VEXGU-697802 format. One line per field, with one value per residue (C-alpha): x, y, z; residue number from 1; residue in one letter; chain. Coordinates in steps of 0.5 Angstrom, whole numbers, padded with zeros to 4 digits, always signed. Layout:
BEGIN
u X, ...
v Y, ...
w Z, ...
n NUM, ...
res A, ...
chain A, ...
***
This chain:
BEGIN
u +0000, +0002, +0003, +0001, +0003, +0000, +0003, -0002, +0001, -0005, -0004, -0004, -0010, -0014, -0013, -0013, -0020, -0022, -0021, -0024, -0030, -0031, -0032, -0036, -0030, -0026, -0028, -0025, -0024, -0017, -0017, -0023, -0019, -0013, -0017, -0021, -0014, -0012, -0012, -0013, -0008, -0006, -0007, -0007, -0001, -0001, -0003, +0001, -0003, +0002, +0000, +0001, -0003, -0007, -0005, -0009, -0016, -0019, -0025, -0021, -0016, -0022, -0025, -0018, -0017, -0024, -0022, -0016, -0019, -0024, -0019, -0015, -0022, -0024, -0017, -0012, -0007, -0007, -0002, -0002, +0005, +0005, +0010, +0009, +0007, +0012, +0010, +0013, +0012, +0010, +0011, +0007, +0012, +0007, +0005, +0010, +0004, +0007, +0002, +0003, +0003, +0004, +0008, +0008, +0015, +0017, +0012, +0015, +0021, +0018, +0014, +0021, +0024, +0019, +0018, +0025, +0026, +0020, +0023, +0030, +0027, +0023, +0016, +0012, +0011, +0008, +0008, +0002, +0004, -0002, +0001, +0001, +0008, +0014, +0019, +0018, +0020, +0027, +0025, +0020, +0026, +0031, +0026, +0025, +0033, +0033, +0028, +0031, +0027, +0020, +0017, +0012, +0005, +0003, +0008, +0007, +0013, +0015, +0022, +0024, +0022, +0018, +0015, +0009, +0010, +0004, -0002, -0005, -0002, +0006, +0008, +0005, +0010, +0011
v +0000, +0007, +0011, +0018, +0023, +0030, +0036, +0042, +0049, +0051, +0058, +0059, +0054, +0058, +0065, +0063, +0059, +0065, +0070, +0066, +0063, +0067, +0062, +0057, +0052, +0054, +0047, +0043, +0036, +0035, +0027, +0028, +0033, +0029, +0023, +0027, +0028, +0021, +0017, +0010, +0005, +0011, +0010, +0016, +0014, +0020, +0028, +0033, +0039, +0045, +0050, +0055, +0056, +0063, +0068, +0073, +0072, +0067, +0066, +0064, +0060, +0056, +0055, +0053, +0048, +0045, +0044, +0041, +0036, +0034, +0033, +0028, +0025, +0024, +0021, +0016, +0018, +0026, +0029, +0036, +0039, +0046, +0052, +0059, +0066, +0071, +0077, +0084, +0091, +0095, +0102, +0106, +0110, +0116, +0117, +0113, +0110, +0103, +0096, +0089, +0084, +0077, +0073, +0066, +0062, +0056, +0053, +0053, +0050, +0045, +0043, +0043, +0039, +0033, +0033, +0032, +0027, +0023, +0023, +0021, +0015, +0013, +0014, +0016, +0014, +0021, +0027, +0033, +0040, +0044, +0051, +0058, +0059, +0059, +0059, +0051, +0050, +0049, +0043, +0040, +0040, +0037, +0032, +0030, +0029, +0024, +0020, +0020, +0017, +0020, +0024, +0030, +0028, +0035, +0039, +0046, +0051, +0057, +0059, +0053, +0049, +0043, +0043, +0048, +0053, +0057, +0060, +0054, +0047, +0048, +0041, +0034, +0029, +0022
w +0000, -0002, +0005, +0005, +0011, +0011, +0014, +0016, +0017, +0022, +0023, +0015, +0014, +0019, +0016, +0009, +0011, +0015, +0009, +0004, +0008, +0014, +0020, +0015, +0015, +0021, +0025, +0019, +0020, +0018, +0018, +0013, +0009, +0008, +0006, +0001, -0002, -0003, -0010, -0011, -0008, -0003, +0005, +0010, +0015, +0019, +0019, +0023, +0025, +0027, +0031, +0036, +0042, +0042, +0048, +0052, +0049, +0054, +0049, +0043, +0048, +0050, +0043, +0040, +0046, +0044, +0037, +0038, +0043, +0038, +0032, +0037, +0039, +0031, +0029, +0032, +0026, +0028, +0032, +0034, +0034, +0038, +0037, +0040, +0040, +0042, +0045, +0042, +0042, +0036, +0036, +0031, +0026, +0026, +0033, +0037, +0041, +0043, +0044, +0045, +0039, +0038, +0033, +0031, +0032, +0030, +0026, +0020, +0022, +0026, +0019, +0015, +0020, +0021, +0013, +0012, +0018, +0016, +0008, +0011, +0015, +0009, +0013, +0007, +0000, -0001, +0003, +0002, +0005, +0006, +0007, +0003, +0006, +0001, +0006, +0007, -0001, +0001, +0006, +0001, -0004, +0001, +0002, -0005, -0005, +0000, -0004, -0011, -0016, -0014, -0018, -0017, -0017, -0019, -0023, -0023, -0026, -0021, -0022, -0026, -0020, -0021, -0014, -0013, -0008, -0008, -0004, -0002, -0003, -0002, -0005, -0006, -0008, -0009
n 1, 2, 3, 4, 5, 6, 7, 8, 9, 10, 11, 12, 13, 14, 15, 16, 17, 18, 19, 20, 21, 22, 23, 24, 25, 26, 27, 28, 29, 30, 31, 32, 33, 34, 35, 36, 37, 38, 39, 40, 41, 42, 43, 44, 45, 46, 47, 48, 49, 50, 51, 52, 53, 54, 55, 56, 57, 58, 59, 60, 61, 62, 63, 64, 65, 66, 67, 68, 69, 70, 71, 72, 73, 74, 75, 76, 77, 78, 79, 80, 81, 82, 83, 84, 85, 86, 87, 88, 89, 90, 91, 92, 93, 94, 95, 96, 97, 98, 99, 100, 101, 102, 103, 104, 105, 106, 107, 108, 109, 110, 111, 112, 113, 114, 115, 116, 117, 118, 119, 120, 121, 122, 123, 124, 125, 126, 127, 128, 129, 130, 131, 132, 133, 134, 135, 136, 137, 138, 139, 140, 141, 142, 143, 144, 145, 146, 147, 148, 149, 150, 151, 152, 153, 154, 155, 156, 157, 158, 159, 160, 161, 162, 163, 164, 165, 166, 167, 168, 169, 170, 171, 172, 173, 174
res X, X, X, X, X, X, X, X, X, X, X, X, X, X, X, X, X, X, X, X, X, X, X, X, X, X, X, X, X, X, X, X, X, X, X, X, X, X, X, X, X, X, X, X, X, X, X, X, X, X, X, X, X, X, X, X, X, X, X, X, X, X, X, X, X, X, X, X, X, X, X, X, X, X, X, X, X, X, X, X, X, X, X, X, X, X, X, X, X, X, X, X, X, X, X, X, X, X, X, X, X, X, X, X, X, X, X, X, X, X, X, X, X, X, X, X, X, X, X, X, X, X, X, X, X, X, X, X, X, X, X, X, X, X, X, X, X, X, X, X, X, X, X, X, X, X, X, X, X, X, X, X, X, X, X, X, X, X, X, X, X, X, X, X, X, X, X, X, X, X, X, X, X, X
chain A, A, A, A, A, A, A, A, A, A, A, A, A, A, A, A, A, A, A, A, A, A, A, A, A, A, A, A, A, A, A, A, A, A, A, A, A, A, A, A, A, A, A, A, A, A, A, A, A, A, A, A, A, A, A, A, A, A, A, A, A, A, A, A, A, A, A, A, A, A, A, A, A, A, A, A, A, A, A, A, A, A, A, A, A, A, A, A, A, A, A, A, A, A, A, A, A, A, A, A, A, A, A, A, A, A, A, A, A, A, A, A, A, A, A, A, A, A, A, A, A, A, A, A, A, A, A, A, A, A, A, A, A, A, A, A, A, A, A, A, A, A, A, A, A, A, A, A, A, A, A, A, A, A, A, A, A, A, A, A, A, A, A, A, A, A, A, A, A, A, A, A, A, A
***
């Protein structure tokens, strides 16, 4: 059986879905989404959901916690990999007023490391990376180098590369 692993950039997916559809699809079943992307002869092996925990917003924190619990209860193949939000001070360049903001940290690196580690271990036959972040492209290329002889199942051309690094699906390769 052809093993498929899915790597989901949760922050990127959340804001992309929210921008495109409002709140309509925010409770997306990631296991069902991953299963819907499979082709004949493929078997879903694992789904890794990379996200950072919301900070300083109790309602959002609780909603996110319930969603993550629901995802894990729905599927034994799903793992949540947590990164973090880092507090920083933003200062208005015009008036100098400062306010506290938060920046997501470590998610992209965690996705990249997991993808390359799994490629090196031969943990999958096909990897699907769901993200709009082109910073993941070097990791996708590295994973492909670790599995020579495999071809891109969706060959899109961008900057001469057969790996698509666009707004919704960073990579899909066999």
